[in-house]
Z-matrix of the N, CA and C atoms (Angstrom, degrees):
N
C 1 1.472
C 2 1.502 1 108.03
N 3 1.292 2 113.94 1 123.62
C 4 1.536 3 119.14 2 177.86
C 5 1.489 4 110.11 3 -85.82
N 6 1.297 5 115.22 4 171.60
C 7 1.450 6 122.37 5 -179.75
C 8 1.479 7 112.64 6 -61.02
N 9 1.365 8 117.58 7 -39.64
C 10 1.455 9 121.66 8 179.86
C 11 1.482 10 110.49 9 -66.58
N 12 1.298 11 118.15 10 -39.90
C 13 1.483 12 120.90 11 178.82
C 14 1.484 13 110.74 12 -63.02
N 15 1.355 14 116.60 13 -41.52
C 16 1.495 15 119.50 14 179.90
C 17 1.526 16 109.40 15 -67.25
N 18 1.376 17 119.21 16 -38.19
C 19 1.427 18 118.21 17 178.10
C 20 1.536 19 112.72 18 -67.16
N 21 1.337 20 117.91 19 -34.90
C 22 1.461 21 121.38 20 177.95
C 23 1.499 22 110.83 21 -64.17
N 24 1.352 23 117.00 22 -41.64
C 25 1.459 24 120.58 23 -179.92
C 26 1.524 25 110.10 24 -65.30
N 27 1.351 26 114.50 25 -42.44
C 28 1.466 27 119.77 26 -178.39
C 29 1.525 28 109.29 27 -63.74
N 30 1.305 29 118.55 28 -42.41
C 31 1.460 30 123.26 29 -179.17
C 32 1.517 31 112.55 30 -65.85
N 33 1.354 32 117.02 31 -30.91
C 34 1.474 33 120.12 32 179.04
C 35 1.521 34 111.07 33 -69.83
N 36 1.293 35 117.72 34 -39.43
C 37 1.507 36 121.72 35 -168.67
C 38 1.493 37 115.44 36 -106.18
N 39 1.291 38 119.77 37 -20.60
C 40 1.479 39 120.24 38 -178.27
C 41 1.510 40 111.59 39 -112.57
N 42 1.321 41 112.55 40 144.98
C 43 1.476 42 118.66 41 173.55
C 44 1.494 43 108.70 42 -71.01
N 45 1.405 44 116.45 43 149.06
C 46 1.441 45 121.42 44 -175.92
C 47 1.542 46 110.16 45 -59.30
N 48 1.281 47 115.59 46 -36.23
C 49 1.500 48 121.69 47 -174.54
C 50 1.598 49 108.18 48 -65.58
N 51 1.300 50 120.68 49 -26.50
C 52 1.419 51 119.31 50 -172.27
C 53 1.605 52 109.45 51 -89.68
N 54 1.339 53 117.68 52 -3.02
C 55 1.486 54 115.54 53 175.64
C 56 1.536 55 112.10 54 -67.52
N 57 1.270 56 117.43 55 -26.54
C 58 1.481 57 121.26 56 173.20
C 59 1.494 58 112.73 57 -68.98
N 60 1.313 59 113.20 58 -27.57
C 61 1.576 60 119.45 59 176.05
C 62 1.543 61 106.42 60 -70.40
N 63 1.298 62 118.65 61 -40.65
C 64 1.468 63 121.67 62 179.84
C 65 1.536 64 111.10 63 -62.94
N 66 1.276 65 117.49 64 -40.87
C 67 1.467 66 123.94 65 176.28
C 68 1.581 67 109.91 66 -62.48
N 69 1.331 68 112.61 67 -47.70
C 70 1.425 69 118.95 68 177.22
C 71 1.538 70 110.97 69 -57.76
N 72 1.286 71 116.62 70 -46.17
C 73 1.430 72 120.32 71 -179.40
C 74 1.544 73 111.72 72 -64.19
N 75 1.295 74 120.77 73 -35.60
C 76 1.477 75 122.02 74 170.25
C 77 1.460 76 112.23 75 -55.56
N 78 1.323 77 116.92 76 -48.62
C 79 1.478 78 122.02 77 -179.11
C 80 1.529 79 111.20 78 -64.76
N 81 1.314 80 116.65 79 -40.76
C 82 1.496 81 121.55 80 177.03
C 83 1.519 82 110.13 81 -64.67
N 84 1.329 83 118.11 82 -41.88
C 85 1.413 84 121.82 83 176.65
C 86 1.538 85 113.41 84 -58.56
N 87 1.333 86 117.69 85 -44.20
C 88 1.386 87 121.00 86 176.92
C 89 1.477 88 113.78 87 -58.37
N 90 1.313 89 115.23 88 -44.52
C 91 1.511 90 119.81 89 179.63
C 92 1.594 91 109.05 90 -66.16
N 93 1.289 92 116.27 91 -39.44
C 94 1.461 93 119.37 92 -179.93
C 95 1.512 94 112.57 93 -65.23
N 96 1.365 95 114.02 94 -38.90
C 97 1.419 96 118.54 95 177.43
C 98 1.565 97 114.33 96 -61.34
N 99 1.312 98 113.63 97 -35.95
C 100 1.493 99 122.31 98 175.80
C 101 1.499 100 116.79 99 -78.78
N 102 1.336 101 117.81 100 -11.31
C 103 1.453 102 124.56 101 179.99
C 104 1.501 103 110.39 102 -81.99
N 105 1.352 104 118.54 103 114.96
C 106 1.488 105 122.01 104 -173.05
C 107 1.516 106 116.02 105 -57.21
N 108 1.344 107 114.66 106 -32.17
C 109 1.529 108 118.84 107 -174.41
C 110 1.473 109 114.27 108 -83.61
N 111 1.295 110 119.53 109 -2.08
C 112 1.471 111 122.62 110 -176.09
C 113 1.487 112 110.48 111 -105.81
N 114 1.319 113 116.08 112 116.10
C 115 1.492 114 124.75 113 176.52
C 116 1.565 115 110.91 114 -65.45
N 117 1.307 116 115.54 115 141.71
C 118 1.473 117 120.57 116 178.84
C 119 1.500 118 114.49 117 -55.33
N 120 1.333 119 117.02 118 -36.39
C 121 1.456 120 119.31 119 -178.10
C 122 1.525 121 112.41 120 -70.02
N 123 1.332 122 113.11 121 -21.99
C 124 1.501 123 118.50 122 -178.12
C 125 1.505 124 112.53 123 -78.13
N 126 1.334 125 116.81 124 -26.84
C 127 1.480 126 120.46 125 -169.42
C 128 1.614 127 110.39 126 -60.79
N 129 1.336 128 120.62 127 -41.03
C 130 1.460 129 117.24 128 179.32
C 131 1.527 130 113.41 129 -65.42
N 132 1.337 131 117.30 130 -34.12
C 133 1.447 132 121.33 131 173.78
C 134 1.494 133 114.58 132 -64.13
N 135 1.376 134 115.93 133 -44.81
C 136 1.475 135 119.87 134 176.72
C 137 1.588 136 108.51 135 -63.10
N 138 1.268 137 116.76 136 -44.38
C 139 1.486 138 119.19 137 -179.31
C 140 1.505 139 110.17 138 -60.66
N 141 1.365 140 116.67 139 -41.66
C 142 1.445 141 117.75 140 179.28
C 143 1.516 142 113.70 141 -59.89
N 144 1.359 143 114.14 142 -44.30
C 145 1.443 144 119.51 143 178.51
C 146 1.539 145 111.61 144 -64.05
N 147 1.284 146 116.07 145 -43.32
C 148 1.456 147 121.88 146 176.20
C 149 1.501 148 111.36 147 -61.18
N 150 1.279 149 116.25 148 -42.65
C 151 1.492 150 123.94 149 178.79
C 152 1.512 151 111.45 150 -58.22
N 153 1.344 152 113.69 151 -47.39
C 154 1.451 153 116.68 152 179.98
C 155 1.543 154 111.04 153 -64.55
N 156 1.293 155 114.70 154 -46.02
C 157 1.496 156 118.22 155 179.18
C 158 1.528 157 114.25 156 -60.59
N 159 1.292 158 112.81 157 -44.12
C 160 1.515 159 117.15 158 -178.97
C 161 1.520 160 108.50 159 -69.91
N 162 1.287 161 121.90 160 -36.65
C 163 1.494 162 123.51 161 179.21
C 164 1.523 163 107.52 162 -66.86
N 165 1.299 164 120.04 163 -40.00
C 166 1.482 165 121.05 164 177.35
C 167 1.572 166 108.81 165 -60.20
N 168 1.325 167 115.87 166 -41.14
C 169 1.452 168 119.91 167 179.47
C 170 1.521 169 113.27 168 -67.42
N 171 1.305 170 115.77 169 -48.73
C 172 1.404 171 124.82 170 -176.15
C 173 1.583 172 110.75 171 -64.15
N 174 1.324 173 114.51 172 -47.34
C 175 1.456 174 118.99 173 -174.60
C 176 1.567 175 110.78 174 -89.46
N 177 1.262 176 116.64 175 -5.63
C 178 1.469 177 121.47 176 174.48
C 179 1.536 178 117.31 177 67.30
N 180 1.287 179 116.37 178 26.57
C 181 1.493 180 119.94 179 179.09
C 182 1.543 181 109.99 180 -150.04
N 183 1.340 182 111.90 181 150.53
C 184 1.486 183 116.50 182 175.15
C 185 1.553 184 104.81 183 -117.90
N 186 1.309 185 111.21 184 97.27
C 187 1.503 186 117.36 185 178.26
C 188 1.549 187 109.15 186 -151.71
N 189 1.356 188 116.37 187 178.58
C 190 1.412 189 119.77 188 -173.54
C 191 1.530 190 111.37 189 -63.06
N 192 1.329 191 118.48 190 -42.57
C 193 1.443 192 119.72 191 -177.52
C 194 1.522 193 113.54 192 -62.99
N 195 1.321 194 115.79 193 -39.51
C 196 1.470 195 120.92 194 176.52
C 197 1.475 196 113.06 195 -69.40
N 198 1.387 197 117.40 196 -35.48
C 199 1.379 198 122.14 197 176.26
C 200 1.604 199 110.71 198 -62.23
N 201 1.346 200 112.67 199 -45.79
C 202 1.496 201 117.20 200 173.92
C 203 1.508 202 112.59 201 -60.98
N 204 1.253 203 117.60 202 -39.70
C 205 1.522 204 118.31 203 173.84
C 206 1.515 205 113.08 204 -59.45
N 207 1.280 206 117.75 205 -39.58
C 208 1.485 207 121.03 206 171.88
C 209 1.452 208 115.13 207 -61.36
N 210 1.290 209 117.68 208 -43.57
C 211 1.455 210 121.73 209 -179.88
C 212 1.520 211 108.51 210 -66.90
N 213 1.356 212 117.34 211 -43.40
C 214 1.484 213 121.02 212 177.86
C 215 1.550 214 113.35 213 -59.08
N 216 1.344 215 113.43 214 -39.82
C 217 1.499 216 117.57 215 -177.97
C 218 1.507 217 108.89 216 -66.79
N 219 1.365 218 116.23 217 -37.13
C 220 1.487 219 118.45 218 176.74
C 221 1.490 220 109.43 219 -65.61
N 222 1.324 221 118.32 220 -38.44
C 223 1.442 222 120.79 221 179.99
C 224 1.529 223 110.97 222 -66.35
N 225 1.371 224 118.57 223 -40.54
C 226 1.423 225 122.58 224 178.04
C 227 1.492 226 111.47 225 -65.65
N 228 1.333 227 118.81 226 -39.82
C 229 1.450 228 121.32 227 177.61
C 230 1.546 229 111.45 228 -63.21
N 231 1.292 230 114.96 229 -45.83
C 232 1.479 231 119.97 230 175.82
C 233 1.471 232 111.97 231 -59.58
N 234 1.327 233 117.85 232 -43.73
C 235 1.511 234 120.49 233 -179.23
C 236 1.482 235 108.83 234 -66.67
N 237 1.278 236 121.64 235 -42.41
C 238 1.494 237 121.77 236 -178.06
C 239 1.525 238 109.39 237 -67.38
N 240 1.382 239 116.08 238 -37.21
C 241 1.486 240 116.22 239 176.26
C 242 1.505 241 110.59 240 -62.87
N 243 1.361 242 118.30 241 -45.76
C 244 1.380 243 120.31 242 -175.07
C 245 1.540 244 111.83 243 -68.64
N 246 1.322 245 116.79 244 -36.67
C 247 1.515 246 117.10 245 175.68
C 248 1.514 247 108.60 246 -63.10
N 249 1.289 248 118.55 247 -45.37
C 250 1.439 249 119.65 248 -179.63
C 251 1.526 250 110.92 249 -60.63
N 252 1.378 251 115.21 250 -47.90
C 253 1.484 252 119.86 251 -176.18
C 254 1.522 253 112.16 252 -63.03
N 255 1.382 254 116.03 253 -45.64
C 256 1.412 255 120.80 254 178.50
C 257 1.519 256 114.68 255 -62.02
N 258 1.317 257 111.52 256 -42.23
C 259 1.516 258 116.29 257 177.77
C 260 1.481 259 110.37 258 -63.68
N 261 1.336 260 119.56 259 -44.51
C 262 1.406 261 119.44 260 -179.05
C 263 1.509 262 111.53 261 -64.53
N 264 1.322 263 121.58 262 -41.15
C 265 1.432 264 123.54 263 174.82
C 266 1.534 265 112.73 264 -60.83
N 267 1.349 266 116.64 265 -41.63
C 268 1.409 267 120.65 266 178.47
C 269 1.532 268 114.04 267 -58.94
N 270 1.393 269 112.17 268 -43.56
C 271 1.456 270 119.74 269 -177.96
C 272 1.556 271 107.98 270 -66.47
N 273 1.333 272 116.53 271 -39.88
C 274 1.469 273 121.07 272 177.18
C 275 1.500 274 111.22 273 -61.49
N 276 1.332 275 119.61 274 -43.22
C 277 1.486 276 124.33 275 177.97
C 278 1.525 277 109.80 276 -63.21
N 279 1.298 278 118.09 277 -39.12
C 280 1.491 279 121.47 278 -176.29
C 281 1.537 280 109.98 279 -73.16
N 282 1.315 281 117.39 280 -26.67
C 283 1.503 282 120.09 281 -179.51
C 284 1.504 283 109.43 282 -76.41
N 285 1.335 284 116.78 283 -35.84
C 286 1.467 285 120.85 284 -176.67
C 287 1.463 286 115.14 285 -67.66
């Protein structure tokens, strides 16, 4: 999947306003990863809860559609993080 394909999928399913939520979740995820008391398995759950809450705030409604937008933004943030992480590790392996 190329970057343009990912952007097309994101634009089809996410509101434009929630893209800032995905960026915020990426930053929150980095901080959570560096926090010693937070287990790795817990991070996606925390990001999902934060994504739902932030989507409610950004879109100004608490309903099913907005909740789904929050879940999707958490998924996009996790996907982007994993694509970046896996690509960086692959490049590191190819250099060695």
